[in-house]
C-alpha positions as CSV (number, residue, x, y, z in Angstrom):
1,E,-6.3,-48.7,106.8
2,G,-3.1,-50.4,105.8
3,A,-5.0,-52.6,103.3
4,G,-6.6,-49.7,101.5
5,D,-6.1,-46.3,100.2
6,I,-7.5,-44.5,103.3
7,W,-4.8,-42.7,105.3
8,A,-5.6,-40.5,108.2
9,N,-3.1,-38.7,110.3
10,T,-3.4,-38.7,114.0
11,P,-2.9,-35.6,116.0
12,E,0.6,-34.1,116.0
13,K,1.4,-35.5,119.5
14,N,0.9,-39.0,118.2
15,E,3.3,-39.8,115.4
16,Y,2.3,-43.4,114.8
17,G,0.3,-42.9,111.6
18,M,2.6,-40.1,110.3
19,Q,5.6,-42.3,110.2
20,L,4.4,-43.7,107.0
21,T,2.2,-40.9,105.6
22,R,4.5,-38.0,106.2
23,F,7.8,-39.8,107.3
24,V,7.7,-38.0,110.6
25,N,10.3,-39.6,112.9
26,L,10.5,-42.7,110.6
27,Q,13.4,-44.6,112.0
28,G,14.5,-48.2,111.4
29,D,14.0,-49.1,115.1
30,R,10.3,-47.9,115.1
31,G,7.4,-50.3,114.9
32,Q,6.3,-49.3,111.4
33,V,9.7,-50.2,109.8
34,K,11.1,-52.7,112.2
35,G,8.0,-54.8,112.3
36,A,7.7,-54.9,108.5
37,W,11.4,-55.7,108.1
38,E,11.2,-58.5,110.7
39,R,7.9,-60.0,109.6
40,N,9.0,-60.1,105.9
41,Y,12.3,-61.8,106.8
42,D,10.4,-64.2,109.1
43,N,8.2,-65.1,106.1
44,I,11.2,-65.5,103.9
45,N,12.9,-67.8,106.4
46,V,9.8,-70.0,106.8
47,A,9.4,-70.2,103.0
48,N,13.0,-71.1,102.6
49,N,12.6,-73.9,105.2
50,V,9.5,-75.2,103.5
51,L,11.3,-75.3,100.2
52,Q,14.3,-76.9,101.8
53,Y,12.5,-79.7,103.6
54,L,9.4,-80.3,101.4
55,P,11.2,-82.7,99.0
56,S,12.0,-85.0,101.9
57,T,8.6,-84.8,103.6
58,K,6.8,-88.1,103.5
59,N,3.1,-88.9,103.1
60,L,2.2,-85.9,100.9
61,N,0.5,-86.5,97.6
62,D,1.8,-84.6,94.6
63,A,-1.1,-82.1,94.6
64,T,-0.5,-81.1,98.2
65,R,3.2,-81.0,97.7
66,D,2.7,-78.6,94.7
67,D,0.3,-76.5,96.7
68,F,2.7,-76.1,99.6
69,E,5.6,-75.3,97.3
70,G,3.5,-72.8,95.4
71,E,2.5,-71.1,98.7
72,A,6.1,-70.9,99.9
73,R,7.3,-69.5,96.6
74,F,4.4,-67.0,96.5
75,T,5.1,-65.9,100.1
76,R,8.9,-65.6,99.5
77,A,8.3,-63.6,96.2
78,F,5.8,-61.3,97.9
79,S,8.0,-60.7,100.9
80,Y,11.1,-60.0,98.8
81,W,9.2,-57.7,96.5
82,W,7.9,-55.7,99.4
83,L,11.4,-55.4,101.0
84,V,13.1,-54.5,97.8
85,E,10.6,-51.8,96.9
86,W,10.9,-50.3,100.4
87,F,14.6,-50.7,101.1
88,G,16.4,-51.2,97.8
89,D,19.3,-53.6,97.8
90,I,18.9,-56.0,100.7
91,E,20.4,-59.4,101.7
92,M,19.1,-62.3,99.6
93,R,18.7,-65.6,101.4
94,T,17.4,-68.7,99.8
95,K,18.2,-71.2,102.5
96,G,16.6,-71.4,105.9
97,T,18.4,-69.8,108.8
98,D,18.7,-72.1,111.8
99,E,21.3,-70.2,113.8
100,P,22.0,-66.5,114.3
101,V,23.8,-64.7,111.5
102,F,25.8,-61.7,112.4
103,T,26.8,-60.5,109.0
104,S,24.9,-59.6,105.9
105,Q,25.7,-58.4,102.4
106,R,23.4,-56.5,100.1
107,T,22.3,-58.1,96.9
108,D,21.5,-55.9,93.9
109,R,17.7,-55.6,93.7
110,K,17.7,-56.7,90.0
111,V,19.4,-60.0,91.0
112,I,16.8,-60.6,93.7
113,Y,14.0,-60.0,91.1
114,D,15.7,-62.1,88.5
115,E,16.8,-65.0,90.7
116,V,14.1,-65.2,93.3
117,I,11.0,-63.0,92.9
118,I,10.1,-63.6,89.3
119,P,11.0,-67.3,89.1
120,D,9.1,-67.9,92.4
121,C,6.0,-66.1,90.9
122,E,6.2,-68.2,87.8
123,S,6.6,-71.4,89.8
124,A,3.8,-70.5,92.1
125,A,1.5,-69.7,89.1
126,E,2.3,-73.2,87.7
127,K,1.9,-75.1,91.0
128,L,-0.9,-73.4,92.9
129,P,-4.5,-74.6,92.5
130,V,-7.4,-72.4,91.5
131,Q,-9.1,-72.8,94.9
132,P,-7.2,-72.2,98.1
133,Y,-5.9,-75.1,100.0
134,N,-8.7,-76.6,102.1
135,G,-10.9,-73.7,101.0
136,D,-9.0,-71.4,103.4
137,V,-9.8,-67.9,102.0
138,G,-6.6,-65.8,102.0
139,R,-4.2,-68.5,101.0
140,A,-2.3,-68.1,97.7
141,T,-4.0,-69.3,94.5
142,K,-3.2,-69.5,90.9
143,K,-4.8,-66.2,90.0
144,A,-3.0,-64.5,92.9
145,A,0.3,-65.8,91.6
146,Y,-0.4,-64.5,88.1
147,G,-1.4,-61.1,89.6
148,L,1.8,-60.9,91.7
149,L,3.8,-61.9,88.6
150,A,2.3,-59.0,86.7
151,R,2.9,-56.6,89.5
152,V,6.6,-57.6,90.1
153,C,7.4,-57.5,86.4
154,L,6.0,-53.9,86.2
155,A,8.2,-53.0,89.2
156,R,11.3,-54.8,87.7
157,A,10.9,-53.0,84.4
158,Q,11.6,-49.7,86.2
159,Y,15.2,-50.7,86.9
160,E,15.9,-50.8,83.1
161,A,16.6,-48.0,80.7
162,A,13.4,-46.4,79.5
163,G,12.3,-48.0,76.2
164,S,15.1,-50.6,76.2
165,T,14.6,-54.1,75.0
166,E,15.0,-55.3,78.6
167,Q,12.3,-53.0,79.9
168,R,9.9,-53.9,77.1
169,A,10.4,-57.6,77.9
170,F,9.4,-57.1,81.5
171,Y,6.3,-55.1,80.4
172,Q,5.4,-57.9,78.0
173,K,5.7,-60.5,80.8
174,A,3.5,-58.3,83.0
175,Y,1.0,-57.9,80.2
176,D,0.9,-61.7,79.5
177,A,0.4,-62.5,83.2
178,A,-2.4,-60.0,83.6
179,K,-4.0,-61.0,80.3
180,Y,-4.0,-64.7,81.3
181,V,-6.1,-63.8,84.4
182,M,-8.5,-61.7,82.3
183,D,-8.8,-64.3,79.6
184,N,-9.3,-67.1,82.1
185,K,-11.4,-65.4,84.7
186,A,-14.1,-68.1,84.6
187,S,-11.8,-71.0,85.0
188,L,-9.8,-69.2,87.7
189,G,-12.9,-68.5,89.7
């Protein structure tokens, strides 16, 4: 149950579930890690391409353009948040990759939070509609963006000194985002 809190370990001879629950034979080339790494970077690349080409896309009204940009920013923020919390400092890419890249450089996780994750969440919260695009359940919405903003600010706060002004600022931003959803639950659906 990857989407829930239910974790069951399979018998000792089958290590699939135990890779994540007990870190048994958890290696970068195994499906649990490799698949998550690849899928999240795939999502980031698609989001980067959307953000790169959306301004020149014709025949979109402003509401649809904002929705697509909000979804791309939400997806990129979520994917980077997931990767940073699992792997720490990773490569940050903000442009689409059209050709193979054979080198990479790690970017400090605080930079990724401050330059991509948090700004993308804020932009998504501003641009996304209350109801999902075309009514498709599961697509990003305004309340989801505010929820993600609260979550990533709580995570980002942990990289600052305990009780520091910087840490308190991230806690306040998380509180403000969560409170917005609670105070506007009716209008947010």
